[in-house]
C-alpha positions, 0 to 999 in steps of 0.5 A: 819245395824243400832244398838242401843248403848243406855246405859241409865240405865232405858233402859237396866236394866229393860228387858231381864229377869233382874228384875225376876232374881234380884227378885229371887236372893233377895229372896234367898239371903235375906232370908239367910241374915234375917236368919243370922241377925235376926234368933235368935231374931225371934226364940225368938219372937222378931221380927225386924222392917219391914223396916230392913227386907224389906232393907234386901231383897232390897240390893241384888235386887239392887245389881243384877240389877246394876250388870246386868246393867253393864254387858249389858252396857259393852257388848253394848260398846264392840259391838259398838267398834267392829262396828266401826272397821268393818265399817271403 
C-alpha cells in the first residue's frame, strides 16, 4: 500500500477544512483584538487605518493555518515512521 508522505506547506495546509477553520478563528479573534486595541477610538469616531484592521484579522488566520500545518506534518511523519517499522 503506497502512502503520500508529502509535507510541503501548500500541499497540506490548505485542505481538509483548514482554510475554513482559520477564517472562522480569524473572525472571532480578530474582532476581539480589534475591540481591545481600537474599541475606545472607534467609539470616539477615530477610526484606525484599514491596513491595521486587516492585519489584526490576518495574524490569527496565519497562526491557525501554521498550527494546522505543523500538526498535519507531524502526523504524516509519525505515520511514515510507523509504516517503515511495519514494512521491515
